[in-house]
Each structure stands twice: as C-alpha cells, then as structure tokens.
C-alpha positions as CSV (number, residue, x, y, z in Angstrom):
1,M,-17.5,-12.8,-12.8
2,R,-18.8,-9.1,-13.7
3,T,-19.8,-6.1,-11.4
4,I,-21.7,-3.4,-12.6
5,Y,-21.5,-0.3,-11.0
6,H,-25.0,2.1,-11.9
7,N,-26.7,5.2,-10.9
8,I,-23.8,7.0,-11.2
9,G,-24.2,10.4,-11.0
10,S,-21.1,11.2,-13.6
11,I,-18.2,10.1,-14.4
12,Q,-15.3,12.1,-14.9
13,T,-13.3,9.5,-17.6
14,M,-10.2,11.9,-18.0
15,S,-10.6,10.3,-21.8
16,D,-9.5,12.3,-24.6
17,T,-12.5,11.9,-26.5
18,S,-15.4,12.2,-24.3
19,S,-14.2,13.2,-20.7
20,L,-17.3,14.2,-18.4
21,I,-20.4,12.1,-19.1
22,E,-23.3,10.9,-17.6
23,G,-26.0,8.1,-17.5
24,K,-23.6,5.4,-17.7
25,S,-23.1,2.3,-15.9
26,I,-19.7,0.9,-15.4
27,I,-19.0,-3.0,-16.2
28,V,-16.0,-4.7,-14.8
29,K,-14.8,-7.9,-15.4
30,G,-11.9,-9.1,-13.6
31,N,-9.5,-6.2,-12.7
32,V,-10.3,-4.6,-16.4
33,I,-13.3,-1.9,-17.5
34,E,-15.3,-4.2,-20.0
35,D,-17.4,-1.5,-21.6
36,I,-19.4,1.7,-20.1
37,K,-23.0,1.5,-20.8
38,D,-25.9,3.4,-21.5
39,S,-27.8,0.5,-20.5
40,I,-27.2,-2.9,-18.5
41,E,-30.7,-4.3,-19.2
42,E,-28.3,-7.7,-20.7
43,F,-27.0,-8.4,-17.7
44,E,-29.9,-7.9,-15.1
45,S,-30.7,-12.0,-15.6
46,S,-26.8,-13.4,-15.0
47,D,-24.8,-13.7,-12.5
48,C,-23.4,-10.4,-11.7
49,S,-23.0,-8.2,-8.9
50,F,-24.5,-4.6,-8.8
51,V,-23.1,-1.7,-6.8
52,D,-25.6,1.2,-6.5
53,V,-23.5,4.7,-6.9
54,G,-26.3,6.4,-5.1
55,G,-25.9,9.3,-8.3
56,K,-22.2,10.2,-7.0
57,A,-19.6,11.2,-9.0
58,I,-16.3,8.6,-10.5
59,I,-13.0,9.6,-11.2
60,P,-10.3,7.9,-11.8
61,G,-7.7,6.2,-9.2
62,F,-5.3,8.4,-7.9
63,I,-1.3,8.0,-9.1
64,D,1.1,8.9,-6.6
65,A,4.3,9.2,-8.8
66,H,6.3,10.4,-6.1
67,N,6.4,8.8,-2.6
68,H,9.2,7.8,0.1
69,L,7.1,5.2,0.9
70,L,9.6,3.1,3.7
71,W,11.3,5.0,6.6
72,A,10.9,4.9,10.3
73,G,10.8,7.6,13.3
74,D,9.7,11.3,12.7
75,R,11.7,14.6,12.4
76,F,8.6,17.2,13.5
77,N,11.3,19.0,15.8
78,E,13.2,19.8,12.8
79,H,10.1,22.5,12.4
80,N,11.6,24.8,15.2
81,L,15.0,24.8,13.4
82,R,13.2,26.1,10.1
83,L,11.7,29.4,12.0
84,E,15.4,29.9,13.6
85,G,16.2,30.3,10.1
86,K,18.1,27.0,9.6
87,T,18.1,25.8,5.5
88,Y,17.4,22.3,4.9
89,S,21.5,22.1,4.3
90,E,22.1,22.9,7.4
91,I,20.0,21.4,9.3
92,A,21.5,17.9,7.2
93,N,25.1,19.3,8.3
94,M,23.9,19.6,12.4
95,G,22.9,15.4,11.4
96,G,19.4,16.0,11.0
97,G,17.8,15.5,7.6
98,I,18.0,12.7,5.7
99,M,20.6,11.0,8.1
100,E,18.5,11.2,11.2
101,T,15.8,9.2,8.7
102,V,18.6,6.7,8.2
103,R,19.5,6.2,11.4
104,Q,16.1,5.5,12.8
105,T,15.3,3.6,9.7
106,R,18.3,1.4,10.2
107,N,17.3,0.6,13.9
108,V,14.2,-0.6,12.9
109,T,13.0,-4.6,12.1
110,S,11.9,-5.6,8.7
111,K,9.0,-7.1,10.3
112,S,8.2,-3.4,11.9
113,L,9.0,-1.7,8.3
114,Y,6.7,-3.7,6.7
115,L,3.8,-2.9,9.0
116,I,4.6,0.8,8.6
117,G,4.2,0.7,4.7
118,L,1.2,-1.3,5.1
119,Q,-0.7,1.1,7.2
120,R,0.5,4.1,4.8
121,L,-0.4,2.1,2.0
122,K,-3.6,1.6,3.4
123,E,-4.4,5.6,4.4
124,S,-2.9,6.3,0.6
125,L,-6.5,4.3,-0.4
126,K,-8.6,5.8,2.0
127,N,-7.5,8.9,-0.1
128,G,-8.5,7.5,-3.0
129,T,-4.8,6.5,-4.5
130,T,-4.5,3.6,-6.6
131,H,-1.0,3.2,-7.3
132,V,2.1,4.4,-5.6
133,E,5.8,4.7,-6.7
134,A,7.9,4.0,-4.0
135,K,11.3,4.9,-3.0
136,S,14.3,3.4,-1.3
137,G,16.7,5.8,0.5
138,Y,16.5,5.6,3.9
139,G,19.4,2.7,3.8
140,L,22.8,4.6,2.5
141,S,24.1,1.3,1.8
142,T,24.2,-2.2,-0.2
143,E,22.8,-4.1,2.7
144,H,20.2,-1.6,3.8
145,E,19.2,-0.6,0.5
146,L,18.0,-3.5,-0.9
147,R,16.4,-4.7,2.5
148,L,14.0,-1.3,2.2
149,L,13.5,-2.9,-1.9
150,A,12.5,-6.4,-0.5
151,I,10.1,-4.7,1.6
152,V,8.6,-3.1,-1.0
153,D,8.5,-6.1,-2.9
154,Q,6.6,-7.8,-0.3
155,L,3.8,-5.1,-0.3
156,K,3.2,-5.7,-3.8
157,Q,2.3,-9.0,-3.0
158,Q,-0.3,-7.9,-0.5
159,Q,-3.7,-7.5,-1.5
160,G,-6.2,-4.5,-0.9
161,V,-3.5,-1.9,-1.1
162,P,-2.6,0.2,-4.2
163,S,0.0,-1.2,-6.5
164,I,3.4,-0.1,-6.2
165,H,6.4,1.3,-9.0
166,S,9.5,0.5,-7.0
167,T,12.3,2.8,-6.9
168,W,16.1,2.6,-6.0
169,M,17.2,5.8,-4.3
170,G,20.1,4.9,-3.2
171,A,21.7,8.2,-4.3
172,H,19.8,10.3,-2.0
173,A,22.5,11.6,0.5
174,K,25.6,10.5,1.9
175,T,26.6,8.8,5.2
176,P,29.0,10.7,7.3
177,E,31.7,8.1,6.7
178,H,31.8,9.2,3.0
179,T,32.4,12.2,0.7
180,Y,29.8,12.4,-2.4
181,Q,32.2,11.0,-4.8
182,S,33.5,8.1,-2.6
183,Y,29.8,7.1,-2.0
184,T,29.4,7.5,-6.0
185,E,32.4,5.6,-6.4
186,E,30.4,2.7,-4.3
187,I,27.3,3.2,-5.8
188,L,28.3,2.2,-9.3
189,A,30.8,-0.2,-7.7
190,D,29.0,-2.3,-5.4
191,Q,25.2,-1.2,-4.5
192,L,23.6,-0.7,-8.3
193,P,24.9,-4.1,-9.3
194,N,23.8,-5.9,-6.3
195,V,19.9,-4.0,-6.8
196,L,20.6,-4.8,-10.5
197,E,21.0,-8.7,-9.7
198,S,18.2,-8.5,-7.2
199,G,15.5,-7.4,-9.7
200,L,13.5,-5.7,-7.2
201,A,13.8,-2.4,-8.8
202,E,12.0,-0.6,-12.0
203,S,13.6,2.7,-11.7
204,A,16.1,4.9,-10.1
205,D,16.8,8.2,-8.8
206,V,19.2,10.3,-8.0
207,F,18.8,13.6,-5.9
208,C,20.7,15.9,-8.1
209,E,21.4,19.4,-6.0
210,P,23.9,21.7,-5.2
211,G,25.3,20.4,-2.0
212,W,24.1,16.6,-2.7
213,F,24.9,14.1,-5.6
214,S,26.6,17.0,-7.9
215,V,25.3,16.9,-12.2
216,E,28.6,14.6,-13.0
217,Q,28.0,12.3,-10.5
218,S,24.3,12.3,-11.2
219,E,24.7,11.4,-14.8
220,D,27.5,8.4,-13.9
221,I,24.8,6.7,-11.9
222,L,22.0,6.8,-14.2
223,R,24.0,6.1,-16.9
224,A,24.6,2.9,-15.5
225,A,21.5,2.1,-14.5
226,R,20.1,2.9,-18.0
227,L,22.8,0.1,-19.1
228,G,21.0,-2.2,-16.6
229,G,17.8,-1.8,-17.1
230,L,16.3,0.7,-15.1
231,D,13.7,3.7,-15.6
232,L,15.0,6.7,-14.9
233,R,13.9,9.4,-12.7
234,M,15.7,12.5,-11.1
235,H,15.0,14.8,-8.2
236,I,16.1,18.1,-9.2
237,D,16.3,22.2,-8.6
238,E,14.8,21.8,-5.4
239,F,16.2,24.8,-3.9
240,S,18.7,26.6,-6.7
241,D,18.7,25.9,-9.9
242,G,21.8,23.3,-10.3
243,G,21.4,22.1,-13.3
244,G,19.9,18.9,-13.2
245,G,17.2,20.4,-15.4
246,E,19.4,20.5,-18.2
247,L,20.8,16.7,-17.4
248,A,17.2,15.5,-17.3
249,A,16.7,16.6,-20.9
250,E,19.9,15.5,-21.9
251,M,19.4,12.1,-20.5
252,K,15.7,11.9,-21.5
253,V,14.8,10.4,-17.8
254,R,11.1,9.6,-17.6
255,T,10.2,11.9,-15.1
256,A,12.4,14.7,-13.5
257,D,10.9,16.2,-10.2
258,H,10.7,19.0,-7.8
259,A,12.0,21.4,-10.6
260,H,11.3,24.6,-8.4
261,H,13.7,26.4,-9.5
262,T,14.3,25.5,-13.2
263,P,14.7,27.9,-15.7
264,M,11.5,28.1,-18.2
265,E,14.0,27.6,-21.6
266,T,15.1,24.8,-19.8
267,R,11.8,23.5,-19.2
268,H,11.3,23.2,-23.0
269,R,14.2,21.6,-23.2
270,M,13.0,19.2,-20.9
271,K,9.7,19.2,-22.9
272,E,11.1,18.8,-26.2
273,S,13.1,15.7,-24.6
274,G,9.6,13.7,-23.3
275,V,10.5,14.5,-19.7
276,M,7.6,14.8,-17.9
277,T,8.1,17.6,-14.9
278,G,6.8,16.6,-11.1
279,F,6.0,19.2,-9.0
280,L,5.5,18.5,-5.4
281,P,3.2,21.3,-4.1
282,A,3.0,19.6,-0.2
283,T,7.0,20.3,0.1
284,P,7.0,24.4,-0.1
285,Y,3.9,24.2,1.8
286,S,5.5,21.9,4.4
287,N,8.6,24.1,4.6
288,G,7.2,27.6,4.4
289,H,8.6,28.0,0.4
290,D,7.2,30.1,-1.9
291,W,4.8,27.4,-4.9
292,P,6.0,26.6,-8.1
293,D,4.9,28.9,-10.8
294,F,2.1,26.8,-12.1
295,A,0.3,29.6,-14.3
296,N,3.5,30.7,-15.7
297,V,4.2,26.8,-16.4
298,Q,0.4,26.0,-17.8
299,Q,1.0,29.1,-20.3
300,N,4.3,27.7,-21.9
301,E,2.3,24.4,-21.9
302,I,4.7,22.1,-20.4
303,P,3.7,18.8,-19.3
304,F,3.9,18.3,-15.6
305,S,2.0,15.7,-13.3
306,M,1.5,16.2,-8.9
307,A,2.3,13.9,-6.2
308,T,2.8,13.7,-2.5
309,D,6.6,14.2,-2.1
310,F,5.2,12.1,1.5
311,N,8.9,11.6,4.0
312,P,9.7,12.9,7.0
313,N,10.0,16.3,6.2
314,C,6.3,16.3,4.0
315,Y,4.1,13.9,6.2
316,I,1.1,14.1,3.8
317,N,-0.2,11.1,1.9
318,S,-3.1,12.6,0.4
319,I,-3.5,13.3,-3.2
320,P,-6.6,15.4,-2.4
321,F,-5.1,17.7,-0.8
322,I,-2.7,18.0,-3.2
323,G,-5.4,19.1,-5.5
324,S,-6.5,21.4,-2.7
325,L,-2.9,23.1,-2.7
326,A,-3.4,23.3,-6.4
327,V,-7.0,24.7,-7.1
328,Q,-7.5,26.3,-3.8
329,R,-4.1,27.9,-3.4
330,N,-3.2,28.2,-7.2
331,S,-5.9,29.0,-9.5
332,M,-5.4,25.7,-10.9
333,T,-9.1,24.2,-12.5
334,P,-9.5,20.7,-10.7
335,F,-9.8,19.3,-14.1
336,D,-6.3,20.5,-14.9
337,A,-5.5,19.5,-11.8
338,L,-6.8,15.9,-11.4
339,H,-5.3,15.6,-14.9
340,C,-2.3,15.9,-13.1
341,V,-2.7,13.4,-10.4
342,T,-4.2,10.5,-12.8
343,R,-3.1,10.8,-17.1
344,Q,-0.2,12.6,-16.3
345,A,1.0,10.5,-13.4
346,A,0.1,7.5,-15.6
347,K,3.0,8.9,-18.1
348,S,6.0,9.0,-15.1
349,T,4.7,5.9,-13.5
350,P,3.6,3.3,-15.9
351,R,2.0,-0.1,-14.9
352,A,4.0,-2.8,-14.7
353,D,1.7,-4.8,-16.4
354,G,1.0,-2.4,-19.2
355,L,-2.7,-1.8,-18.6
356,E,-3.5,1.8,-18.7
357,H,-4.4,4.1,-15.5
358,G,-5.3,6.9,-14.8
359,R,-8.6,7.4,-17.2
360,L,-11.6,5.4,-17.4
361,E,-11.8,3.8,-20.8
362,R,-12.8,0.1,-22.2
363,G,-9.7,-2.0,-21.8
364,D,-8.4,0.1,-18.6
365,V,-6.9,-1.0,-15.2
366,A,-10.5,-1.3,-13.1
367,N,-9.4,1.7,-10.5
368,F,-11.8,4.7,-9.9
369,N,-12.9,6.4,-7.4
370,I,-16.5,7.0,-5.9
371,L,-17.2,10.3,-4.8
372,K,-18.9,11.2,-1.6
373,S,-20.6,14.2,-3.9
374,K,-22.6,14.2,-7.6
375,H,-20.0,16.6,-8.1
376,W,-16.9,15.3,-9.4
377,E,-14.9,18.8,-8.3
378,S,-15.6,17.8,-4.9
379,W,-12.4,15.6,-5.1
380,C,-10.3,18.5,-4.6
381,M,-12.5,20.4,-2.3
382,T,-12.2,19.1,1.4
383,P,-8.4,19.4,2.3
384,S,-9.4,18.2,5.9
385,A,-11.1,15.2,5.1
386,S,-11.3,12.3,2.1
387,P,-13.4,13.2,-0.6
388,I,-13.7,9.3,-1.2
389,E,-16.7,6.8,-0.2
390,S,-15.6,3.6,-2.1
391,V,-13.1,2.5,-4.3
392,C,-12.7,0.2,-7.1
393,L,-9.8,-1.2,-6.7
394,E,-8.2,-4.1,-9.5
395,G,-12.2,-4.6,-9.9
396,V,-12.6,-5.1,-6.0
397,H,-14.8,-2.9,-4.5
398,I,-13.5,-1.6,-1.5
399,E,-15.9,0.3,1.3
400,F,-14.4,2.3,3.8
C-alpha cells in the first residue's frame, strides 16, 4: 500500500544534492520513501491513499538526540534557590538536584513511569520529533537502572510514538551512601555487567564533570561499556572546562554534549576524532546562564547537533523551541538550525534498523513533518505553539 503526499508547497529535504525542492510529491511505501516525483499520474488509478498537503511545506522529522525521558515528580522549587545564588552543585549538596528526582522516581510504580514516558513521547511527536534518545539515570542502582531501561524497552514497542534510542546512564550521579569512587567500582563490578547481559541499552553515557565523575572514572566506565558493545556518549564541560572534551576526543565517542565551556583547541581535536558536539541551548535558557558561542563554533567549522535535554531541571520537550532559541536569540539561520536537529542529530543517534533518517531521500525512513505554513522556515518561528500540522511517522500519517 502506497501513500502519496501531493500538492506540497516545498520540501526542505536536507539532502546533500538538492535541499529545497518545489512541485514534487512524496511516494511512501511501507515505512520508506519510495520516491519524490514531479508527476503522480501513474498512481491515480492504483490502490493508493492520497494526502493533499494543501500547499504547506514539508521538512524531515526531528531527532531529539539528548533526552532524559523517564523520571517522576518535579523540581520547580529549585528555581528560587538559583535566584538566591545557589549553584547546581550547591543545590545537589543540599539534597536537591538529581538525587531528589531519584527519590521520587524510585517511589513510583513501573506502570506509572510507563504512562509518564508515553505521554512525553506523544508530546514530542506533536512537536515534530520522530526519534528520541532516551536516557536512564534516575535509578542509580542496578535494580532501578534496569527497571528504567526495561520501561524504555516497553515504550519502544508502542505504536504511534517516536522511535527510541536507549541509553544507559547509571553514571549520572551517586547516591549518599557512596563516594564517586565506590559507586564507580559498583558500576563496573555489578551494574554495567547486568545492563550488558540484559541487552536493553544501545549506548552508555557518563556525566564527566568536576564534582561528579572524574575523567579517570569516566574513562574506566566508558572503556568497559565499549568492550561490552555499547556506543559511547558523554556529558562534558557544562559548568567549566573539566577535561571531558579531551577524553571524548581520545576515546572517539559518538557525541559529547553540553560542551559549553570546552576550549576551541579541544573542539578541534574532537572534530578530528569524529566526535559530534551536542549543544543543549534550553539548559542555559532554563538556568539563566549565557549561551554557547554558536557563531565562533560555526566559524571554526566544528560540527554540532542540538537537542532538548528534557529533564526536571530543563522542562522543555520541543525541538521547535530549541530552533527558536538558536534562530531568534542566537542569529543562526533556520537552515543551519534545522541541519542540527536532523542531519547532525542523525549522525549521533542512528536508527537501530539502519535506515537513514534526518533527511528526505529515496530509500530513507518516511518520517517527516507537514507544517502549518507554506514557508519551511516556520518550523522555528512559533516558540509558544507547535508549528506542526501533521506528521508522517514510519509511513503512517498522523493528524493532530
């Protein structure tokens, strides 16, 4: 069965050959783009369904390459602490931060967490996200991290929501009974082997930051995870240059995110090692910090993606809002911003089935957004509302 999307105003394909095209129709067969054609006369008498786009623009589905999907409760009260001048580290030492979310998450049933995750995935889809990287990290014990990964695996089976790349992030913080060294030893001796045996994770991530996991502890965990067959991701240099970028370059991890304070010479080493920088502009927006130096990074031709960093401290689950921050507050072009949340994000967050996503070409997965406007640039221009009229998700047309 084919579905023909026609009367399209324009298609921003994000292709290397012909990015913006007009007067074309998209032919979808199964969950794949069969063709993008000028004429659809050959299909008019066949058993096809037709979607009249009404002259609106189409862009690829967004890829949210950094999302802390599963947790319970909230920490909205911590904003007042930040206004009082408390730092992220100080709030954590007061019993807030990640550990507060760990306590609330552990006290919620698995069914409730599943429903929380499902609702968040549906919200992501309404904002045009068709693939999500989902981290654990709010369990911080073998039992609770495996529970979160198992719930993510359940969500992977759910139809009508974004597909998921599953990341184990047991190395997110430590619980009070541990030092970072003792928890690292527990991770290596027990938690990671159990995660590997479960087969529930595709990637491993570590919060490599002064005051959290040291460069040496991070390296031990990442090397063991790679030996077990996991892809590697990192949180680095969010609050200061802690040497995480150097480790990312040395280990050639797939993506090193936050990277707010990474020196330019380290950024170049990361680029040479094939490391994607993952900027998360919603985090400084939420915390009142300055922006990454996007212009300087672009001038130095450092490749980077952007993502939401959806979490209790950054309650933003909208890639279009991320685009708005980049374009309307940081002078990035709509094309460059779209490139970051599609093509670049696809490099750091590939699909498990090997199909290409983040672009619209023959043979790619049929994940794309029909916008509310004829102008493709509208994708990042409506920060208070979703610019998405409907979505083609895995070849299925979903209207909102």
